[in-house]
C-alpha positions in Angstrom: 23.7 -0.5 3.5 20.8 1.2 1.8 20.9 2.0 -1.9 21.2 5.8 -1.2 24.1 5.1 1.2 25.7 2.9 -1.4 25.1 5.6 -4.1 26.9 8.2 -1.9 29.8 5.9 -1.2 30.1 4.9 -4.9 30.2 8.6 -5.9 32.9 9.3 -3.3 35.1 6.3 -4.4 34.6 6.9 -8.1 36.5 10.2 -7.8 39.6 8.1 -7.3 39.0 5.8 -10.2 38.3 8.1 -13.1 39.6 5.6 -15.6 37.2 2.9 -14.3 34.1 5.2 -14.6 35.1 7.1 -17.7 31.8 6.7 -19.5 28.2 6.2 -18.4 28.1 2.5 -19.4 31.1 1.7 -17.2 29.6 3.7 -14.3 26.3 1.7 -14.7 28.1 -1.6 -14.8 30.2 -1.0 -11.7 27.2 0.4 -9.8 25.1 -2.7 -10.6 28.0 -4.9 -9.7 28.1 -3.5 -6.1 24.4 -4.1 -5.4 23.1 -7.2 -3.6 22.2 -10.1 -5.8 18.4 -9.9 -5.7 18.4 -6.2 -6.7 21.0 -6.8 -9.4 18.9 -9.5 -10.9 15.8 -7.2 -11.0 17.7 -4.3 -12.5 19.9 -6.2 -15.0 16.9 -7.2 -17.1 16.4 -3.6 -18.3 18.5 -1.1 -20.1 18.8 2.4 -18.7 19.4 5.5 -20.7 21.8 6.9 -18.1 23.4 6.3 -14.8 21.0 8.5 -12.8 18.0 6.6 -14.2 19.6 3.3 -13.0 20.2 4.8 -9.5 16.6 6.0 -9.3 15.2 2.6 -10.3 17.4 0.9 -7.8 16.2 3.1 -5.0 12.5 2.6 -6.0 12.9 -1.2 -6.2 14.8 -1.5 -2.9 12.2 0.7 -1.1 9.4 -1.6 -2.5 11.2 -4.7 -1.3 11.6 -3.2 2.2 7.8 -2.4 2.3 7.0 -5.9 1.2 9.3 -7.4 3.9 7.7 -5.2 6.6 4.2 -6.2 5.5 5.2 -9.9 5.5 6.5 -9.6 9.0 3.3 -7.9 10.2 1.2 -10.6 8.6 3.3 -13.3 10.2 2.9 -11.6 13.6 -0.9 -11.4 13.2 -1.1 -15.0 12.1 0.8 -16.3 15.1 -1.4 -14.3 17.5 -4.7 -15.5 15.9 -3.5 -19.1 15.8 -3.1 -19.5 19.6 -6.1 -21.8 20.3 -5.0 -24.6 22.7 -4.9 -28.1 21.2 -6.3 -31.1 23.0 -4.3 -34.2 23.5 -5.6 -37.0 21.5 -5.1 -40.6 22.7 -3.2 -42.9 20.4 -4.2 -46.2 19.1 -7.5 -47.8 18.1 -9.4 -46.3 21.0 -10.0 -43.1 19.0 -10.9 -44.9 15.8 -14.6 -45.4 15.0 -15.3 -49.2 15.2 -18.9 -49.1 14.0 -21.8 -51.0 15.5 -21.0 -54.4 16.9 -21.9 -57.1 14.5 -21.1 -60.7 13.8 -18.2 -59.7 11.6 -16.5 -57.8 14.4 -16.7 -60.8 16.8 -15.2 -63.2 14.3 -18.6 -65.0 13.8 -19.6 -65.6 10.2 -23.2 -66.3 9.0 
């Protein structure tokens, strides 16, 4: 559910709980409580002069999060397309390792 959808639903349901949302502070607290945790955390660090300001900030922050998610998905899609170069199979063991030029040391002969 988007924040505007939640806001509409909250307004509809708050009509039936007038004692619960009697003042602005109660309304803000209950609205925050119904948001998802990440958005709650971002909004709880501030104080808002009224309920409508809280709602406006919640919508702005949620929209920005959605933009960032969409951008991240686009970037991941581009990264997977550009990273499609086939890899060559490398042989295991010492055959791939550089042995250096043959010398007496490599043949077990000491000077």
